[in-house]
Steps between C-alpha positions, in 0.01 A plus 500: 500500500772242438756778538347587837525137615863483385580816697332361810700179479822693440441699820375202700621171350316300766172597328587326172324170577173652624491751209603270214150352440362849450732575206317268257169632626603860431623409152168335413305785658689753285433294188130477584475871581644586159262262324196622694591865450481449125169311531308696762372853477453667840284762328231229475439526876212739566667728755275791590685833507224635727559221755874549471470875567280428805755263650297184439729197460537471124456123496171498691222349289726440198462171317817319401313245291675618183836419660407150618621304193839672508533458877411130472773456238746686724414272791544195276843627395613585854373183669770265363771752589363530852477120534860456389635779720283423803409128504301537821241700302449231234180360648333842516605578144377181335168653399376845420323654794143595418544872553127568511460282810822586685332796668236273651777330696574834663139576592574437868744794494233721343260395777755578769580840347132590478447395864774752587318778315678488166305488175609381157609759242300307241208277590513152350303181566781361716542803726139600560356340812161632598 
């Protein structure tokens, strides 16, 4: 990824300043991806071959609870890098978001979609309005 950024800047030097903050982010992301790859086992996710063969989205109704501790650690590692590279984000990154309640904040979009005839792929307490 760093090579790609270097090539972009070589072709268009005027992009160096806007792209520079992303370099440290990509380095940390690569480090985290390597660490997580060694720690996580995608085979733990219960993907149904029957659903997959029928064209059902493979992530529908899958629980990522087993990944939560690793993802929380990844967020904790990326947050300081993001704060340093993008100071305007510091306030939003000062605390872990409570991922279980973030969807509730988007309930109004679920309501609007359902008013337009769409229905959720997976019914949850925050997207079921009856």
